[in-house]
C-alpha positions as CSV (number, residue, x, y, z in Angstrom):
1,M,0.0,0.0,0.0
2,F,2.7,2.5,1.0
3,Q,4.8,1.6,-2.1
4,S,2.0,2.5,-4.4
5,R,1.7,5.9,-2.7
6,Q,5.4,6.5,-3.2
7,R,5.6,5.9,-6.9
8,V,7.0,9.3,-7.5
9,G,10.1,8.5,-5.4
10,T,11.9,6.1,-7.8
11,P,11.7,8.2,-11.0
12,R,12.7,11.3,-9.1
13,L,15.7,9.5,-7.6
14,I,16.8,8.3,-11.1
15,L,16.5,11.8,-12.4
16,F,18.6,13.2,-9.7
17,A,21.2,10.5,-10.2
18,V,21.5,11.1,-13.9
19,F,21.6,14.9,-13.4
20,G,24.3,14.6,-10.7
21,F,26.4,12.3,-12.9
22,A,26.2,14.9,-15.7
23,L,27.2,17.6,-13.3
24,G,30.3,15.8,-12.4
25,L,31.6,15.6,-16.0
26,A,30.5,19.0,-17.3
27,C,33.2,21.4,-16.2
28,G,31.4,24.5,-17.5
29,Y,28.1,23.5,-16.0
30,V,29.9,22.8,-12.6
31,F,31.1,26.4,-12.7
32,M,27.7,27.8,-13.5
33,G,26.0,25.6,-11.0
34,T,28.5,26.5,-8.2
35,V,28.1,30.2,-8.7
36,H,24.3,29.9,-8.8
37,A,24.4,27.8,-5.6
38,M,26.6,30.3,-3.8
39,L,24.1,33.1,-4.6
40,Q,21.1,31.1,-3.5
41,A,22.9,29.9,-0.3
42,G,23.2,33.5,0.8
43,A,26.9,34.0,0.3
44,P,28.2,37.1,2.1
45,V,26.6,40.1,0.5
46,Q,27.4,43.7,1.4
47,P,24.2,45.6,2.2
48,R,23.1,48.2,-0.3
49,L,20.7,51.1,0.3
50,G,17.4,50.6,-1.6
51,Q,16.0,47.6,-3.3
52,T,16.9,43.9,-3.6
53,F,15.1,41.3,-5.6
54,A,14.9,38.8,-2.8
55,G,12.5,38.2,0.1
56,S,12.5,35.1,2.2
57,G,14.5,32.2,0.8
58,A,17.2,32.1,-1.7
59,G,17.5,33.9,-5.0
60,L,19.6,36.2,-7.2
61,R,19.8,39.6,-5.5
62,R,20.5,42.9,-7.3
63,G,21.5,46.0,-5.4
64,M,20.1,49.3,-6.3
65,P,21.7,52.7,-6.7
66,D,22.4,54.6,-3.4
67,P,19.6,57.1,-2.9
68,Q,22.1,59.2,-0.9
69,Q,23.6,60.2,-4.2
70,A,20.4,61.8,-5.4
71,P,20.1,65.6,-5.4
72,R,19.1,66.8,-1.9
73,N,18.9,70.6,-2.6
74,V,15.2,70.5,-3.4
75,K,12.7,70.2,-0.5
76,L,10.0,67.6,-1.3
77,P,6.4,68.6,-0.7
78,A,6.0,66.0,2.0
79,E,9.1,67.4,3.8
80,Q,7.7,71.0,3.6
81,A,4.4,69.8,5.0
82,V,6.0,68.0,7.9
83,A,8.2,71.1,8.7
84,D,5.1,73.3,8.7
85,A,3.3,70.8,11.0
86,F,6.3,70.7,13.4
87,A,6.3,74.5,13.5
88,A,2.7,74.6,14.3
89,A,3.1,71.9,17.0
90,S,5.9,73.9,18.6
91,G,3.7,76.9,18.8
92,G,0.9,75.1,20.5
93,G,-1.1,74.3,17.4
94,G,-1.6,71.0,15.6
95,G,-4.4,69.5,13.8
96,G,-6.1,66.2,13.3
97,A,-6.8,63.9,16.2
98,G,-6.9,60.4,17.2
99,S,-8.5,59.7,20.5
100,G,-5.2,59.0,22.1
101,S,-6.2,56.6,24.9
102,G,-5.1,53.6,26.8
103,S,-2.0,53.3,29.0
104,L,1.6,53.3,28.1
105,D,4.2,51.2,30.0
106,P,5.1,53.1,33.2
107,D,8.7,51.9,33.1
108,T,9.5,52.9,29.6
109,Q,11.7,56.1,30.0
110,R,15.4,55.9,29.5
111,P,17.9,58.4,31.1
112,E,19.6,59.4,27.9
113,Q,16.3,60.6,26.4
114,A,15.8,63.2,29.2
115,A,19.4,64.3,28.8
116,G,19.0,65.1,25.1
117,A,15.6,66.6,25.3
118,G,16.8,70.1,25.9
119,R,18.4,70.3,22.4
120,A,15.3,69.4,20.5
121,G,15.3,70.1,16.9
122,G,19.0,69.9,16.3
123,A,20.3,68.6,13.0
124,R,17.2,66.5,12.3
125,G,14.7,69.3,12.9
126,L,12.7,67.5,15.7
127,P,10.4,69.5,17.9
128,D,11.1,69.9,21.6
129,G,10.5,66.8,23.6
130,I,10.9,64.1,20.9
131,P,13.9,61.9,21.8
132,R,16.6,62.1,19.2
133,T,19.7,60.5,20.7
134,G,20.5,57.0,21.9
135,T,19.7,53.5,20.7
136,S,16.3,52.9,22.5
137,I,13.3,51.6,20.5
138,H,9.6,52.4,20.8
139,T,7.7,49.5,19.2
140,L,4.4,50.1,17.3
141,V,1.8,47.7,15.9
142,T,-1.5,48.4,14.1
143,S,-4.7,46.4,14.5
144,N,-8.4,46.7,14.0
145,G,-9.1,44.6,17.2
146,S,-10.6,41.5,15.5
147,P,-10.4,38.2,17.4
148,Y,-8.1,36.9,14.8
149,L,-5.5,39.7,15.3
150,N,-6.0,39.8,19.0
151,F,-5.1,36.1,19.3
152,Q,-1.8,36.9,17.5
153,L,-1.3,40.1,19.5
154,R,-1.5,38.2,22.8
155,I,1.4,35.9,21.7
156,M,3.4,38.7,20.1
157,Y,3.1,41.0,23.1
158,G,3.9,38.1,25.5
159,T,7.2,37.4,23.6
160,Y,8.0,41.1,23.6
161,K,7.7,41.1,27.4
162,L,10.0,38.0,27.5
163,V,12.8,39.5,25.5
164,Q,12.6,42.8,27.5
165,R,14.1,40.7,30.3
166,M,17.0,39.5,28.2
167,P,20.4,41.2,27.9
168,G,19.8,44.2,25.6
169,G,16.1,44.2,26.3
170,E,16.5,47.4,28.3
171,G,16.6,49.1,24.9
172,L,13.0,48.2,24.2
173,V,11.5,51.0,26.2
174,A,7.9,51.3,25.1
175,F,5.2,49.4,23.2
176,T,2.1,51.0,21.6
177,R,-0.7,49.3,19.7
178,I,-2.4,51.7,17.2
179,L,-6.0,50.5,17.2
180,H,-8.1,51.8,14.3
181,R,-11.5,50.9,15.6
182,T,-14.7,52.9,16.5
183,R,-14.7,51.6,20.1
184,P,-12.3,49.9,22.6
185,D,-11.8,46.2,22.2
186,L,-11.1,43.3,24.6
187,L,-7.4,44.0,25.0
188,M,-7.6,47.8,25.5
189,D,-6.5,47.6,29.1
190,E,-4.0,44.8,28.7
191,V,-1.9,46.2,25.9
192,P,-0.7,49.8,25.8
193,T,-3.1,51.3,23.1
194,F,-3.7,54.4,21.2
195,R,-7.1,54.4,19.6
196,A,-7.5,56.1,16.2
197,D,-10.8,56.8,14.5
198,P,-11.0,54.4,11.5
199,L,-11.6,55.7,8.0
200,T,-13.8,52.6,7.4
201,P,-16.0,52.0,10.5
202,S,-17.4,48.9,9.0
203,C,-14.0,47.2,9.4
204,D,-14.9,46.7,13.1
205,T,-16.8,43.7,11.9
206,W,-16.0,43.2,8.2
207,C,-14.7,45.3,5.2
208,E,-13.0,44.4,2.0
209,F,-9.5,45.7,2.8
210,P,-9.0,46.7,6.5
211,V,-5.3,47.4,5.9
212,S,-6.2,50.6,4.0
213,D,-7.0,52.2,7.3
214,R,-3.4,51.7,8.6
215,P,-1.6,54.8,7.1
216,N,-4.3,57.1,8.4
217,A,-4.2,55.5,11.8
218,V,-0.4,56.0,12.0
219,A,-0.8,59.6,10.8
220,Q,-3.3,60.2,13.7
221,F,-0.8,58.8,16.2
222,L,2.0,61.0,14.9
223,R,-0.1,64.1,15.0
224,A,-1.2,63.3,18.5
225,A,2.5,62.8,19.4
226,Q,3.4,66.2,18.0
227,R,0.9,67.7,20.5
228,N,1.9,65.4,23.4
229,F,5.6,64.6,23.1
230,S,5.5,62.2,26.1
231,M,3.8,59.7,23.8
232,I,7.2,59.0,22.1
233,K,9.6,57.3,24.4
234,A,12.6,56.6,22.1
235,P,14.4,58.0,19.1
236,W,13.7,54.9,17.0
237,L,10.1,53.7,16.1
238,L,9.8,50.1,15.1
239,M,6.6,49.1,13.2
240,I,5.8,45.4,13.3
241,E,2.8,43.1,12.8
242,T,0.7,41.1,15.2
243,D,1.9,37.8,13.7
244,Y,5.5,38.2,14.9
245,V,7.3,36.2,17.6
246,W,10.1,37.9,19.4
247,L,13.3,35.8,19.9
248,K,15.7,38.5,21.1
249,P,15.9,42.3,21.4
250,V,16.4,44.4,18.3
251,I,19.7,46.4,18.7
252,A,19.6,49.8,17.1
253,Q,22.5,52.1,16.2
254,P,22.8,55.6,17.8
255,A,20.0,57.7,16.2
256,E,22.1,60.9,16.3
257,V,24.8,59.3,14.0
258,P,24.1,60.2,10.4
259,T,25.3,56.9,9.1
260,S,22.7,55.0,11.2
261,R,20.1,54.1,8.5
262,A,16.5,53.2,8.6
263,Q,15.9,49.5,8.2
264,G,13.3,47.3,6.5
265,F,12.9,43.8,5.1
266,P,13.0,42.8,1.3
267,F,9.9,40.9,0.4
268,G,10.2,38.7,-2.7
269,Y,6.6,39.2,-3.8
270,I,7.0,43.0,-3.9
271,A,8.3,44.0,-7.4
272,P,8.1,47.7,-8.1
273,Q,10.1,47.3,-11.3
274,A,8.0,44.5,-12.8
275,P,7.1,45.5,-16.4
276,L,3.4,44.7,-16.0
277,L,3.2,47.1,-13.0
278,E,5.1,50.0,-14.7
279,D,2.0,51.9,-15.7
280,V,0.4,51.9,-12.2
281,M,3.8,52.6,-10.5
282,R,4.4,55.6,-12.7
283,K,1.1,57.1,-11.6
284,M,2.7,57.2,-8.1
285,Y,6.3,57.7,-9.0
286,P,6.6,59.7,-12.2
287,A,9.5,59.2,-14.6
288,A,10.7,62.7,-13.7
289,R,11.6,61.5,-10.2
290,G,13.9,58.9,-11.6
291,P,14.0,55.1,-12.2
292,L,11.7,52.7,-10.4
293,S,14.9,51.1,-8.9
294,A,14.7,53.8,-6.3
295,V,11.5,52.3,-4.9
296,P,12.4,49.5,-2.4
297,N,10.6,46.1,-2.3
298,S,9.8,46.4,1.4
299,G,6.7,47.4,3.4
300,P,5.6,49.3,6.5
301,A,6.4,46.4,8.8
302,P,9.0,45.6,9.8
303,A,10.4,49.1,9.5
304,L,12.8,50.8,12.0
305,M,12.9,54.6,11.4
306,R,13.3,57.8,13.4
307,F,10.3,59.9,14.3
308,D,11.0,62.6,11.7
309,E,11.5,59.9,9.0
310,W,8.0,58.4,9.9
311,A,6.7,62.0,9.8
312,K,8.1,62.5,6.3
313,V,6.9,59.2,4.9
314,T,3.4,58.9,6.4
315,P,1.7,61.8,4.6
316,E,2.8,60.3,1.2
317,W,1.9,56.8,2.4
318,E,-1.6,57.9,3.4
319,R,-2.1,59.9,0.1
320,L,-0.9,57.0,-2.1
321,T,-3.0,54.5,-0.3
322,A,-6.1,56.6,-1.0
323,H,-5.0,57.0,-4.6
324,I,-4.7,53.2,-5.1
325,E,-8.1,52.6,-3.4
326,A,-9.7,55.1,-5.8
327,D,-8.0,53.7,-9.0
328,P,-9.5,50.3,-10.1
329,D,-6.5,49.5,-12.3
330,S,-4.0,50.1,-9.4
331,K,-6.1,48.0,-7.0
332,A,-6.4,45.1,-9.5
333,K,-2.7,45.0,-10.4
334,L,-1.2,45.6,-7.0
335,G,-3.7,43.3,-5.3
336,W,-3.7,42.4,-1.6
337,V,-0.3,44.1,-1.0
338,R,-1.2,47.4,-2.5
339,E,-0.7,49.3,0.8
340,M,2.8,48.0,1.0
341,Y,3.5,49.4,-2.5
342,A,2.1,52.8,-1.3
343,F,4.6,52.7,1.6
344,D,7.5,51.8,-0.6
345,V,6.8,54.7,-3.1
346,A,6.3,57.0,-0.1
347,T,9.8,56.3,1.2
348,A,11.3,57.0,-2.2
349,L,9.3,60.3,-2.6
350,A,10.2,61.4,0.9
351,G,13.9,60.6,0.5
352,V,14.1,58.1,3.3
353,P,16.2,55.2,2.1
354,L,15.8,51.8,3.8
355,M,18.7,49.4,4.5
356,L,17.4,46.0,3.2
357,W,19.5,43.1,4.4
358,P,18.5,39.9,2.8
359,P,17.9,36.9,5.1
360,P,19.6,35.3,7.0
361,G,21.4,38.6,7.6
362,N,18.3,40.7,8.3
363,Q,18.3,41.6,11.9
364,L,14.6,42.4,12.0
365,V,12.7,39.2,10.9
366,A,12.9,35.9,9.2
367,Q,9.9,34.0,7.7
368,L,9.7,30.2,8.4
369,P,9.5,27.9,6.5
370,A,10.5,30.1,3.5
371,D,13.7,30.8,5.5
372,E,15.3,27.7,7.1
373,E,16.6,29.5,10.2
374,P,16.3,32.9,12.0
375,G,19.9,33.8,11.2
376,A,20.4,37.3,12.6
377,A,16.7,38.0,12.9
378,S,15.2,39.2,16.2
379,M,11.7,38.2,15.3
380,L,10.0,35.5,13.3
381,H,7.1,36.3,11.0
382,Y,4.7,33.3,10.7
383,T,2.7,34.6,7.7
384,W,3.3,31.3,5.9
385,G,1.7,28.2,7.3
386,S,3.9,25.1,8.0
387,V,2.6,21.6,7.3
388,F,4.7,18.5,7.9
389,K,3.9,15.3,5.8
390,D,5.5,11.9,6.2
391,A,7.0,9.9,3.4
392,A,3.6,8.5,2.5
393,G,2.1,12.0,2.1
394,A,0.0,12.0,5.3
395,K,-0.2,15.2,7.3
396,V,1.5,14.7,10.7
397,W,1.7,18.3,12.0
398,E,0.5,21.8,11.1
399,F,0.8,25.3,12.4
400,D,-1.1,27.9,10.4
401,K,-2.4,31.1,12.0
402,R,-5.6,30.9,9.9
403,V,-6.7,27.9,11.9
404,Y,-7.0,30.0,15.1
405,T,-10.2,31.9,14.3
406,D,-12.5,31.2,17.2
407,E,-13.5,34.2,19.2
408,K,-12.6,32.4,22.4
409,L,-8.9,32.2,21.5
410,Q,-8.4,35.9,22.1
411,R,-9.4,35.3,25.7
412,I,-7.3,32.3,26.6
413,V,-4.6,31.4,24.0
414,P,-4.2,27.7,23.7
415,Q,-0.9,25.8,23.7
416,I,0.4,25.2,20.1
417,P,1.4,21.6,19.6
418,L,5.0,20.8,18.9
419,P,5.9,18.9,15.8
420,P,6.7,15.1,16.0
421,Q,10.2,13.9,16.4
422,F,12.4,14.7,13.5
423,S,12.9,12.1,10.8
424,E,14.5,12.2,7.3
425,G,11.3,11.6,5.4
426,L,9.4,14.7,6.6
427,Q,8.3,17.1,3.8
428,L,6.6,20.5,3.7
429,Q,3.3,21.0,2.0
430,D,5.1,21.9,-1.3
431,G,7.2,18.8,-1.2
432,K,10.3,20.5,0.0
433,P,12.2,18.2,2.5
434,V,12.2,19.4,6.1
435,S,15.9,19.9,7.0
436,R,17.1,19.5,10.6
437,K,17.8,23.2,10.6
438,L,14.3,24.2,9.6
439,Y,12.8,21.6,12.1
440,D,14.8,23.1,15.0
441,S,13.8,26.6,14.0
442,L,10.1,25.8,14.0
443,V,10.4,24.0,17.3
444,A,12.1,27.1,18.7
445,E,9.3,29.3,17.4
446,V,6.6,27.2,19.0
447,T,8.6,26.8,22.2
448,Q,8.8,30.6,22.4
449,M,5.2,31.2,21.7
450,N,3.6,28.8,24.2
451,P,4.9,30.4,27.5
452,A,4.4,33.8,26.0
453,A,0.7,33.2,25.5
454,S,0.2,33.5,29.3
455,D,3.2,35.5,30.3
456,G,1.9,38.9,31.6
457,A,-1.5,38.3,29.9
458,L,-4.8,38.6,31.6
459,G,-6.2,35.6,33.3
460,S,-9.8,34.5,32.6
461,A,-10.9,36.1,35.8
462,D,-9.7,39.5,34.6
463,L,-11.4,39.3,31.2
464,P,-15.0,40.5,30.5
465,P,-17.4,37.6,30.9
466,E,-17.7,35.6,27.7
467,Q,-21.1,35.9,26.1
468,P,-22.5,32.6,24.8
469,E,-23.1,32.5,21.1
470,A,-26.8,33.1,20.4
471,F,-28.4,30.6,18.1
472,I,-31.3,32.5,16.8
473,E,-34.0,30.7,15.0
474,G,-33.7,31.4,11.2
475,V,-30.0,32.3,11.3
476,D,-28.1,30.2,8.8
477,V,-24.8,28.5,9.8
478,F,-22.2,28.1,7.1
479,P,-22.3,24.3,6.3
480,R,-18.5,24.2,5.5
481,L,-17.6,25.9,8.7
482,R,-15.1,23.2,9.7
483,E,-13.7,22.4,6.3
484,R,-9.9,22.6,6.5
485,D,-9.3,23.0,2.7
486,V,-9.7,26.7,2.2
487,Y,-10.6,26.4,-1.5
488,K,-13.3,23.9,-0.7
489,R,-14.5,26.1,2.1
490,L,-15.1,29.0,-0.3
491,G,-16.3,26.6,-3.1
492,V,-13.6,27.6,-5.6
493,T,-10.8,25.8,-7.5
494,R,-7.1,26.4,-7.1
495,E,-7.1,28.0,-10.6
496,A,-9.7,30.6,-9.6
497,S,-8.7,34.2,-10.2
498,F,-8.6,36.9,-7.6
499,E,-12.0,38.3,-8.6
500,E,-13.6,34.8,-8.5
501,V,-12.3,34.2,-5.0
502,Q,-13.4,37.6,-3.9
503,D,-16.9,37.1,-5.4
504,A,-17.2,33.8,-3.6
505,R,-16.2,35.4,-0.3
506,N,-18.6,38.3,-0.7
507,F,-21.5,36.0,-1.6
508,L,-20.9,33.7,1.3
509,Y,-20.3,36.5,3.8
510,E,-23.6,38.2,2.9
511,T,-25.4,34.9,3.2
512,Y,-24.0,33.9,6.6
513,R,-23.1,37.3,8.1
514,A,-25.6,36.9,11.0
515,H,-23.4,34.0,12.4
516,E,-20.1,35.2,13.8
517,A,-18.2,31.9,13.5
518,S,-19.3,31.6,9.9
519,R,-18.1,35.1,9.1
520,E,-14.7,34.4,10.7
521,A,-14.3,31.0,8.8
522,I,-15.1,32.6,5.5
523,E,-12.9,35.6,6.1
524,L,-9.9,33.5,7.2
525,A,-10.3,31.2,4.2
526,F,-10.1,34.2,1.9
527,D,-7.0,35.5,3.7
528,A,-5.3,32.1,3.4
529,I,-5.9,31.9,-0.3
530,L,-4.5,35.4,-0.9
531,Q,-1.4,34.5,1.2
532,E,-0.9,31.4,-1.0
533,K,-1.3,33.5,-4.2
534,M,1.4,35.9,-2.9
535,K,3.7,33.0,-2.2
536,V,3.3,31.7,-5.7
537,R,3.9,35.2,-7.1
538,A,7.1,35.5,-5.0
539,K,8.4,32.2,-6.5
540,Y,7.2,32.4,-10.1
541,G,6.7,36.1,-10.7
542,F,3.7,38.2,-11.8
543,R,1.1,36.3,-13.9
544,P,-1.3,38.1,-16.3
545,P,-4.8,36.9,-17.0
546,R,-5.7,33.5,-18.5
547,T,-8.3,33.0,-21.3
548,G,-11.9,33.4,-20.1
549,R,-10.8,34.4,-16.6
550,K,-10.6,37.6,-14.6
551,S,-7.3,38.1,-12.9
552,D,-5.6,40.2,-10.3
553,A,-4.1,42.1,-13.3
554,A,-6.1,44.1,-15.9
555,G,-5.6,42.9,-19.4
556,D,-7.2,41.6,-22.6
557,D,-8.3,38.0,-23.0
558,L,-6.0,35.8,-25.0
559,P,-7.0,35.1,-28.6
560,R,-9.5,32.3,-29.0
561,G,-8.8,29.3,-31.1
562,M,-5.5,27.5,-31.7
563,I,-3.3,30.6,-30.9
564,G,-5.1,31.1,-27.6
565,R,-4.8,27.4,-26.6
566,I,-1.0,27.5,-27.4
567,K,-0.5,30.7,-25.3
568,E,-2.3,29.2,-22.4
569,Q,0.4,26.5,-22.3
570,L,3.2,29.1,-22.0
571,E,4.5,30.8,-18.9
572,P,2.9,34.3,-18.8
573,S,5.9,35.7,-17.0
574,V,9.4,34.4,-16.5
575,P,11.9,36.1,-14.2
576,S,15.0,37.3,-15.9
577,T,17.1,35.4,-13.3
578,T,15.5,32.2,-14.5
579,I,16.3,32.9,-18.1
580,V,19.9,33.8,-17.4
581,N,20.6,31.0,-15.0
582,D,18.8,28.1,-16.7
583,G,19.6,29.5,-20.2
584,S,23.3,29.5,-19.3
585,I,23.2,25.9,-18.2
586,F,21.6,24.8,-21.5
587,A,24.0,26.9,-23.5
588,V,27.0,25.3,-21.8
589,L,25.6,21.8,-22.4
590,G,25.0,22.7,-26.0
591,L,28.6,23.9,-26.5
592,W,29.8,20.7,-24.8
593,A,27.7,18.6,-27.0
594,G,29.0,20.3,-30.1
595,W,32.6,20.0,-29.0
596,Q,32.1,16.3,-28.1
597,S,30.7,15.5,-31.6
598,A,34.1,16.0,-33.1
599,A,36.0,13.5,-31.0
600,A,33.5,11.4,-29.1
601,D,29.9,10.5,-28.6
602,P,27.8,13.6,-27.7
603,T,25.1,11.5,-26.0
604,L,26.2,12.4,-22.5
605,P,25.9,16.2,-22.7
606,L,22.6,15.8,-24.7
607,G,21.4,13.4,-22.0
608,A,22.3,15.8,-19.3
609,A,20.3,18.5,-21.0
610,V,17.3,16.2,-21.2
611,A,17.7,15.2,-17.5
612,F,18.0,18.8,-16.4
613,S,14.9,19.7,-18.4
614,V,12.9,16.9,-16.9
615,W,13.9,17.9,-13.4
616,R,13.1,21.6,-13.9
617,F,9.6,20.7,-15.3
618,F,9.0,18.3,-12.4
619,D,10.1,20.9,-9.8
620,K,8.1,23.9,-11.1
621,R,4.9,21.9,-11.7
622,R,5.0,20.2,-8.3
623,K,5.6,23.5,-6.5
624,R,2.9,25.4,-8.5
625,N,0.2,22.8,-7.5
626,P,1.4,20.2,-5.0
627,D,-2.0,18.5,-5.0
628,G,-2.3,18.1,-8.7
629,P,-4.1,17.0,-10.8
630,F,-1.3,15.7,-12.9
631,W,-1.3,13.9,-16.2
632,G,-0.7,10.2,-15.5
633,G,-1.1,10.8,-11.7
634,S,2.4,12.3,-11.3
635,P,4.3,15.4,-12.4
636,V,7.1,13.1,-13.6
637,W,5.2,12.0,-16.7
638,G,4.2,15.4,-17.8
639,A,7.8,16.6,-17.3
640,L,9.0,13.7,-19.5
641,A,6.4,14.4,-22.2
642,S,7.2,18.2,-22.2
643,T,11.0,17.5,-22.5
644,L,10.4,15.0,-25.3
645,L,8.4,17.7,-27.1
646,G,11.3,20.1,-26.7
647,L,13.7,17.5,-28.0
648,F,11.5,16.8,-31.1
649,L,11.2,20.6,-31.8
650,G,15.0,20.9,-31.4
651,F,15.6,18.1,-34.0
652,V,13.2,19.7,-36.4
653,M,14.6,23.2,-36.0
654,S,18.3,22.1,-36.2
655,W,17.6,20.1,-39.3
656,A,15.8,23.0,-41.0
657,L,18.4,25.7,-40.0
658,V,21.4,23.6,-41.0
659,R,19.8,22.4,-44.3
660,F,18.1,25.6,-45.5
661,T,20.1,28.5,-44.1
662,P,23.7,29.7,-44.3
663,L,24.3,28.8,-40.6
664,A,26.0,25.6,-41.5
665,G,28.9,27.5,-43.0
666,L,29.7,29.0,-39.6
667,I,31.5,25.7,-38.7
668,P,32.8,24.3,-42.0
669,G,32.5,20.5,-42.1
670,R,30.8,20.4,-38.7
671,P,27.1,20.9,-39.3
672,E,26.3,18.3,-36.6
673,A,28.0,20.5,-33.9
674,L,25.8,23.4,-34.7
675,G,22.7,21.1,-34.8
676,L,23.4,19.7,-31.4
677,F,23.9,23.3,-30.0
678,I,20.5,24.3,-31.5
679,I,18.8,21.2,-30.0
680,C,20.1,22.0,-26.5
681,L,19.0,25.6,-26.8
682,T,15.5,24.5,-28.0
683,V,15.1,22.0,-25.1
684,G,16.1,24.9,-22.8
685,A,13.7,27.3,-24.3
686,T,10.9,24.8,-24.0
687,C,11.8,24.1,-20.4
688,I,11.9,27.8,-19.4
689,F,8.8,29.1,-21.3
690,L,6.4,26.1,-21.3
691,R,4.1,25.8,-18.3
């Protein structure tokens, strides 16, 4: 029984054996593969200011020009607005209000802040009372107070209190939750909170995009702080998310030192320079401002910046978020992460460059299981779910934040189960083997979360009494409330477009909105699908619409008929790094095959090209859709068929080019060498561009 469920293992082992043997003999390919492996393994990279093309996990990273070299003699509109606001605040004015409420930690003032307060303003133009020197950090997090986010917040704030007691934790001097909600929530008296009036009051229960309220909420907090300087306890403000786990204190550089730069995190699924996004990006960042390479691929969390840097960025962040929400084309193309793009453009417009260390060298966060270890990170971001499967494909352990949706969990956080004992056969949900390093990292994450859930948190006696759920006659309960497959829960397929998923969510929500547990289950399934789509985009790049489907990108339908069917089988977008890396491998194998044809049998290099093509087809199809369906029941057979198609096309093309064009004269007396080179290139092109 188990052997039949592991049929994929033997062909895959054979493919890797053939491929490895070819690697050992192909000197040129060994060189290319080694360089590629070094890049992906995170070889030492000097940090650059600006953008990288890498988020969690490995990949080719490209540093961007130093924004410091840009002209600084022109004051940006955002900078002038902030300067005017600071001037008004110093004179007792100020505008805009959040309802600054809640309590701040009583023991959050550091001596060096008071010592430097008398020289307010200084080189950075801060108003009196805002700390500007030292290395202390004031941590911020935003939330709309939903049970889902409160469950995460209880864990995150608990781990924050734990690391405060570690060496270096004395630098974490204050914590403030910015709550954009019309009324206080359950944790108002447990977690130091500033309540901001939301732009979208309906987000207290449900709205399409709650994150769009975040920039305005942060702006309310900063305006309130300009009127009441005691709200800011440190020169550095660190914005984080509720789904973080603190491992150790973040250590900042002295804020008064000009070389101490703001920091962020490079997200692989944020691509400001993507050609398909250029039109919407240029609406926010005109060509007159410079190349899009000046826009980082980061986001508002995690972000470590000084108060005045936040004050420069936030007005533009708020304005650009409103612009995107009002522009259907921008909303569709930028999708669920559009507010992150607004922040990135705002930093470029405001002239606040971010230092983006790629993991594992980023000192702010790492993202398991996309990253195998925390590395230098002080926090873990558990946005991706982790599922362990045994060698037979059976699920043996899972930790996914989207499972924890019950309203009760924000009151008493349960213990998260540890994974089973490590074994070599464990795999992740995408088929990637679970390494010992990743296993230990996930165990450390859960081990840190469990004691933090109750450390310093309210006991059940301190919480408001739980109200039993009312089962009113005539109120419909979502029949798939307990369905674990989020696609089945919403009644859509894995190939569904963003609009189809959103339409399903909206219909189900309106149908079952009277039942709170049903609303949460529907909303969390929608969130899980969007997170999965972002992960696919991070791995395989931006994908335009398919025939007959809407998409998260605007665009025309593919032509109908034969041409449309052919285009449907092609990759809609291929990253340039894939073309360069894989194309170089096939080119080297083609040169080797041509050279071998003069003195020996070229079967080995040609076979290596075929083996590599099969492996690449197998790998990308398995990762794109781990659960299938696959032709023949396994991605191996489709990979073999696609490679044979490329081989056939290569033979036809080489025969035609050598026989009917002058190309054969390039190598006198050696037409077979040119033909073999063309065959390898054709196999490579098929492997790269065929779905």
